[in-house]
C-alpha positions as CSV (number, residue, x, y, z in Angstrom):
1,M,-0.1,-0.1,-0.1
2,I,1.4,3.3,-1.1
3,T,1.4,5.6,1.3
4,R,2.3,9.4,2.3
5,D,5.7,8.3,3.7
6,N,6.2,6.1,1.0
7,Y,5.8,9.2,-1.7
8,E,8.4,11.2,0.9
9,L,10.7,8.9,0.2
10,V,10.4,9.0,-3.7
11,Y,10.6,12.5,-3.1
12,E,14.0,12.9,-0.9
13,E,15.5,10.2,-3.3
14,L,14.2,12.7,-6.5
15,L,15.7,15.5,-4.7
16,R,19.3,14.0,-4.3
17,E,18.9,13.9,-7.9
18,L,17.7,17.1,-8.1
19,A,21.0,18.5,-6.2
20,D,23.5,17.9,-9.3
21,V,20.9,19.7,-11.6
22,D,22.3,23.2,-12.8
23,L,19.1,25.4,-13.0
24,S,21.2,28.1,-14.6
25,K,21.2,25.8,-17.8
26,V,17.8,24.0,-18.0
27,S,16.1,27.5,-17.0
28,A,15.1,28.1,-20.7
29,D,14.1,24.7,-21.6
30,L,11.8,24.3,-18.7
31,G,10.3,27.8,-19.2
32,G,10.8,28.7,-15.7
33,P,12.8,32.0,-15.0
34,Y,16.3,31.4,-13.2
35,H,16.5,33.7,-10.3
36,G,19.9,33.1,-9.3
37,D,19.6,30.3,-6.8
38,H,16.2,28.9,-7.9
39,L,13.6,28.4,-10.8
40,E,10.3,29.8,-10.4
41,I,7.8,27.7,-11.8
42,H,4.0,28.2,-12.6
43,F,2.1,24.7,-12.1
44,L,-1.5,25.2,-12.2
45,G,-2.6,28.5,-11.3
46,K,0.2,28.5,-8.4
47,S,4.1,29.4,-8.7
48,Y,6.6,27.5,-7.2
49,R,10.4,28.2,-6.1
50,I,12.9,25.2,-6.4
51,S,16.2,25.0,-5.6
52,N,18.7,22.4,-5.3
53,Q,17.8,21.9,-2.1
54,G,13.5,21.7,-2.2
55,I,10.6,23.0,-3.6
56,W,8.4,25.6,-2.1
57,K,5.3,27.8,-3.0
58,V,5.9,31.7,-3.5
59,D,4.3,32.2,0.2
60,A,7.4,29.9,1.7
61,K,5.2,26.3,2.5
62,E,6.3,23.0,1.4
63,P,3.4,22.0,-1.4
64,N,1.7,18.4,-1.2
65,V,4.6,15.8,-1.6
66,S,2.6,14.9,-5.2
67,V,3.3,18.5,-6.2
68,R,6.5,18.1,-5.5
69,I,7.4,14.8,-7.3
70,V,5.9,16.0,-10.5
71,L,7.9,19.1,-10.0
72,C,10.9,17.2,-9.7
73,H,10.4,14.9,-12.7
74,Y,9.7,17.8,-14.8
75,L,13.0,19.5,-14.0
76,L,14.9,16.1,-14.1
77,H,13.4,15.5,-17.9
78,A,14.5,18.7,-19.2
79,S,13.5,17.8,-22.6
80,Q,13.7,19.9,-25.6
81,G,10.6,18.4,-27.0
82,Q,8.4,20.6,-28.8
83,L,4.4,21.5,-28.6
84,T,2.9,19.4,-31.6
85,G,-0.6,21.3,-31.0
86,E,-2.1,16.9,-31.6
87,W,-4.3,16.5,-28.5
88,M,-4.6,12.8,-27.1
89,S,-6.1,10.7,-24.3
90,Y,-4.3,9.5,-22.0
91,R,-5.0,5.8,-23.0
92,D,-4.0,6.2,-26.8
93,F,0.2,7.0,-25.0
94,K,2.5,4.1,-25.5
95,D,2.8,2.6,-21.9
96,S,0.1,3.6,-20.6
97,A,-2.1,0.3,-19.9
98,F,-0.6,0.1,-16.0
99,F,-2.4,3.5,-15.5
100,I,-5.3,3.6,-17.4
101,S,-8.2,2.3,-15.0
102,N,-6.6,4.4,-12.7
103,F,-6.4,7.7,-14.4
104,Q,-10.1,6.7,-15.6
105,V,-11.5,6.3,-12.0
106,N,-9.5,8.9,-10.4
107,V,-9.5,11.9,-12.9
108,E,-12.0,11.4,-15.7
109,D,-15.0,9.8,-13.8
110,R,-14.0,11.7,-10.6
111,I,-14.6,15.4,-12.1
112,A,-17.6,14.0,-14.1
113,H,-20.0,12.7,-11.0
114,Y,-18.7,15.8,-9.3
115,F,-19.4,18.6,-11.6
116,S,-22.3,16.7,-12.9
117,A,-25.5,19.0,-13.9
118,R,-23.1,21.9,-12.2
119,T,-21.1,23.3,-15.3
120,S,-21.0,26.6,-14.0
121,D,-19.1,25.5,-11.2
122,L,-16.8,23.4,-13.0
123,E,-16.3,26.7,-15.1
124,E,-15.7,28.7,-11.7
125,S,-13.3,26.1,-10.8
126,A,-11.7,25.9,-14.0
127,Q,-11.1,30.1,-13.6
128,A,-9.6,29.6,-10.3
129,L,-6.8,27.5,-12.0
130,D,-6.1,29.7,-14.9
131,G,-7.8,27.7,-17.2
132,E,-8.9,29.9,-20.4
133,P,-12.2,28.8,-22.3
134,Y,-11.0,27.0,-25.4
135,G,-13.1,27.5,-28.3
136,D,-11.0,25.6,-30.7
137,F,-12.2,22.4,-29.8
138,Q,-15.6,22.1,-31.0
139,T,-17.1,19.4,-28.5
140,G,-18.0,19.2,-25.2
141,D,-20.5,21.3,-22.7
142,V,-17.6,23.3,-21.3
143,C,-13.7,23.0,-22.7
144,Y,-10.7,24.3,-20.9
145,Y,-7.3,24.5,-21.7
146,F,-4.7,24.6,-19.0
147,Q,-1.1,25.9,-18.8
148,A,-0.4,22.8,-16.2
149,L,3.5,23.5,-16.2
150,P,5.1,25.9,-18.9
151,K,5.8,22.8,-21.4
152,V,2.7,20.9,-20.5
153,P,-0.9,21.9,-21.2
154,L,-3.8,20.0,-20.5
155,L,-7.3,20.2,-21.9
156,L,-10.4,19.4,-20.1
157,V,-13.5,18.2,-22.3
158,F,-16.5,17.7,-19.9
159,Y,-20.1,16.7,-20.9
160,D,-22.4,17.4,-18.9
161,K,-25.3,14.8,-18.4
162,D,-28.8,14.4,-20.7
163,A,-32.4,12.1,-20.5
164,D,-29.8,9.3,-22.2
165,F,-26.4,9.7,-20.7
166,P,-24.9,10.4,-17.5
167,A,-22.2,13.0,-17.7
168,S,-18.8,12.2,-19.1
169,C,-15.1,14.1,-19.1
170,K,-12.0,14.2,-20.8
171,V,-8.8,15.2,-19.7
172,L,-6.1,15.7,-22.9
173,F,-2.6,16.0,-23.5
174,D,-0.5,17.4,-26.1
175,R,1.5,14.8,-27.9
176,S,4.6,15.8,-26.5
177,A,3.7,15.3,-23.1
178,P,5.6,11.9,-22.4
179,T,9.1,13.9,-23.4
180,W,8.5,15.9,-20.2
181,L,6.8,13.5,-17.8
182,D,6.6,9.7,-17.8
183,M,3.4,8.1,-17.5
184,E,3.1,7.9,-13.9
185,C,3.5,11.1,-13.4
186,L,1.3,12.5,-16.1
187,A,-1.5,10.5,-14.4
188,V,-0.6,11.8,-10.8
189,L,-0.9,15.0,-12.5
190,G,-4.6,14.6,-14.0
191,W,-5.0,13.5,-10.6
192,I,-3.8,17.0,-9.5
193,L,-5.9,18.7,-11.7
194,A,-8.9,16.9,-9.9
195,D,-8.3,17.2,-6.7
196,L,-7.8,21.2,-7.2
197,L,-11.0,21.5,-9.3
198,I,-12.9,20.1,-6.4
199,R,-11.4,22.2,-4.3
200,S,-11.9,25.3,-6.0
201,S,-15.5,24.3,-6.6
202,P,-17.9,27.4,-5.4
203,Q,-20.1,24.9,-3.3
204,T,-19.2,21.5,-1.4
205,H,-20.8,18.2,-2.9
206,P,-20.5,14.9,-2.1
207,D,-17.5,13.5,-4.3
């Protein structure tokens, strides 16, 4: 069973790797400015300071361990991949099979269930995370673009329930996403998005 303590151990191991990274050299590739002793990376509506010693919010608080792990992997990949503009579902990526069920249940189904018949609440939550309406994608009742990380955008497509079908949701990635994060981290990124959308909801609703 994976516990918070297990995740903290993973983070500690990643931090040892991060200690050897020259942040000044990778800052341009990662899309975050370098400020002498740390990078500043924008992640789903909040800014984080990343140094060779650790990761903090700009208010000096330590973020959730899942956020820290995703940010570490983002820095350690330091890819030079380019956005393609081609959106893909999680299941369409190579090597995603092990995590597909978890992603479906904990990300897409969870968002669909929580915001069923509450599209205005979903839009308000999306805007709280700096999401932007995405009119180029002509489908869904709600469609929002998130710059989750500087080089990793997400697209949320939500179909509200009707007389024939329950609500459903898709979280899509640019084809280049696996050059920045491995498939487990992309699944965690989707999970973080779902958590933040629900926490940002203007009213409580049983999950």
